[in-house]
C-alpha positions in Angstrom: -50.0 159.2 181.1 -52.5 161.7 179.4 -52.7 160.3 176.2 -55.1 161.9 173.9 -57.3 159.3 172.4 -60.9 159.2 172.0 -62.6 158.7 175.7 -63.7 155.0 174.7 -60.4 153.8 173.6 -58.7 155.4 176.6 -60.7 153.9 179.0 -60.6 150.9 177.5 -56.7 151.1 177.0 -55.6 152.6 180.3 -53.7 149.9 181.7 -51.3 150.4 178.5 -50.8 153.9 178.9 -49.3 153.5 182.0 -46.6 150.3 180.8 -43.1 151.2 180.5 -42.8 149.7 176.6 -45.3 152.9 176.2 -43.8 155.3 178.0 -40.7 154.3 176.1 -42.2 154.3 172.7 -44.0 158.2 173.5 -40.2 159.2 174.2 -39.6 157.4 171.0 -42.2 158.8 168.6 -41.5 162.3 170.2 -38.0 162.5 169.7 -38.6 161.4 166.1 -41.0 164.2 165.5 -38.4 166.8 166.5 -36.1 165.2 164.1 -35.2 166.4 160.4 -36.5 163.5 158.7 -40.7 164.2 158.5 -42.2 161.7 160.0 -46.1 160.7 159.1 -48.9 160.5 159.3 -49.1 164.9 161.2 -49.3 164.1 164.9 -52.8 165.1 165.5 -53.8 162.2 163.2 -51.9 159.5 164.9 -55.1 158.0 166.6 -57.7 159.1 164.0 -59.0 155.4 163.9 -59.9 155.8 167.3 -61.1 159.2 167.0 -63.4 158.1 163.7 -64.6 155.0 165.1 -65.1 154.7 168.4 -64.8 151.6 171.0 -68.5 150.9 171.0 -69.2 151.7 167.5 -66.8 149.1 165.9 -68.6 147.1 163.2 -65.3 145.7 161.2 -61.6 145.7 161.9 -59.6 145.9 158.7 -55.9 145.4 159.8 -52.7 147.0 157.8 -49.4 147.2 158.9 -47.3 150.4 158.3 -48.4 154.0 157.3 -48.0 155.0 153.7 -44.4 157.1 154.2 -44.8 159.6 151.0 -45.4 162.7 151.4 -49.2 163.9 152.1 -50.4 160.4 151.6 -51.1 159.0 155.7 -53.8 160.2 157.9 -53.8 157.7 160.5 -56.3 155.5 158.7 -54.7 152.0 156.8 -55.2 151.5 153.6 -56.7 155.3 153.3 -54.9 158.1 151.9 -56.0 162.2 152.3 -58.1 163.7 150.0 -56.8 164.8 146.4 -53.3 162.1 146.8 -53.1 159.3 144.5 -55.0 156.1 145.1 -52.2 153.6 145.6 -52.2 150.1 144.5 -53.3 148.2 147.1 -56.2 150.4 147.4 -56.9 150.3 143.8 -57.3 146.5 144.0 -59.6 147.1 147.1 -61.7 149.1 145.0 -61.7 146.2 142.1 -62.7 143.7 144.7 -65.3 146.1 145.8 -66.6 146.8 142.1 -66.4 142.9 141.8 -68.0 142.2 144.7 -70.8 144.7 144.8 -70.9 146.6 141.4 -70.0 149.7 143.2 -68.1 151.9 140.5 -64.4 153.4 141.8 -64.5 156.4 143.7 -62.0 159.5 142.4 -60.8 159.5 145.7 -58.7 157.5 148.2 -59.7 158.8 151.8 -62.0 156.2 153.7 -63.1 158.4 156.7 -66.6 157.7 155.2 -65.6 153.8 155.8 -64.4 154.7 159.7 -67.9 156.9 160.2 -69.6 153.9 159.8 -67.9 152.0 161.9 -65.1 150.4 160.5 -61.5 150.8 162.4 -59.0 151.0 159.9 -55.7 149.8 162.2 -52.5 149.7 161.3 -50.2 147.6 162.8 -47.5 150.3 163.3 -48.9 154.0 163.6 -45.6 155.9 162.6 -43.4 155.7 160.1 -39.8 157.6 158.5 -40.8 159.8 155.6 -39.6 157.2 152.2 -38.4 154.4 155.0 -41.1 151.9 155.4 -40.8 149.8 158.7 -39.0 152.2 160.2 -40.9 152.6 163.5 -41.4 148.9 163.4 -40.6 147.0 166.7 -40.9 150.0 169.0 -44.0 149.5 170.6 -46.0 150.1 168.5 -47.3 146.4 168.2 -47.7 145.9 171.9 -50.2 148.4 171.7 -52.3 147.5 168.6 -52.2 144.0 170.2 -54.4 145.1 173.1 -56.7 147.1 170.9 -57.3 143.6 169.1 -57.4 142.2 172.6 -60.1 144.6 174.2 -62.0 144.1 170.7 -62.4 140.7 170.6 -63.1 140.5 174.6 -65.3 143.9 175.2 -67.6 143.5 171.9 -69.4 141.1 169.9 -70.0 140.1 166.5 -67.5 142.3 164.9 -65.8 141.2 161.3 -62.4 141.2 161.2 -60.5 140.9 157.7 -57.3 140.1 157.8 -55.7 140.1 154.6 -51.7 138.6 154.2 -49.4 136.6 156.6 -48.6 139.8 158.6 -52.4 140.4 159.4 -53.4 136.7 159.8 -50.6 136.5 162.3 -51.8 139.7 164.2 -55.2 138.2 164.6 -54.1 135.3 166.6 -55.8 136.4 169.3 -59.1 137.0 168.2 -62.1 134.8 169.5 -63.5 133.0 166.5 -66.7 132.0 168.5 -67.9 135.5 169.0 -66.6 136.8 165.9 -66.5 136.7 162.1 -62.7 136.3 160.6 -62.6 136.7 157.1 -59.1 135.9 155.6 -57.4 136.4 152.5 -54.4 137.2 150.5 -52.8 140.6 150.9 -54.5 143.1 148.6 -50.9 144.3 146.9 -49.9 143.8 143.2 -47.5 141.2 144.1 -50.4 139.1 145.9 -54.0 140.6 145.1 -54.4 137.5 142.4 -53.4 134.9 145.0 -56.9 135.1 146.5 -57.6 138.9 147.5 -59.6 138.5 143.9 -63.2 137.1 144.3 -62.9 136.7 148.0 -65.8 138.7 148.4 -65.2 140.0 151.8 -67.4 143.2 151.2 -70.6 141.4 150.7 -70.0 138.9 153.2 -69.6 141.7 156.1 -72.8 142.9 154.8 -74.3 139.5 154.8 -73.3 139.1 158.4 -73.6 142.5 159.5 -77.5 142.7 158.0 -78.2 139.4 159.8 -78.1 140.5 162.8 -80.1 143.5 162.4 -77.0 145.6 161.7 -76.8 148.6 159.3 -74.3 146.8 156.3 -71.4 149.4 155.6 -71.7 151.2 152.5 -68.4 150.6 150.8 
């Protein structure tokens, strides 16, 4: 199957595209986009994270769960929203922690493309969703595909930083080789859990300290 995804990822994941689950997933997603209910993100942005952050450029992996399901929000990057869209609560808490950790003032924009271009793979476990129906495209095959993405990163790269926030992300990151990579875990930045261990985690300075110690350019959060 010819999947339109950035070449380095296409090569790394080529075995997935011929598997039965992926064919079924493609059929399901195509049918969903043809339906009356809007599907997010736009079809051209489903693989935006891979386009902006090629495999060999990845430094940090930030794992989310579902795309945003409100109109105009999702654009293919976890935790990120399109330019001009109100910053969602979880991202606002992420910005708060960055400000407390690194004294970087909260920006007006919730668009994290600037992170992706620096090597932060903003990966959701599920890459599509129905409007106003969170979790509506879960258990259709996306999770198998994104598990393969994490496995490829763990096996083919070294010295990556994985940011796993919340129980779901921690469970999904179970396959990461912790001898090769730096894995940071904390509570999810959602308003429901941020005060249970996300605030004060200092993951952003820890990430940059790790990268700098290995002669890599830190992330300009």
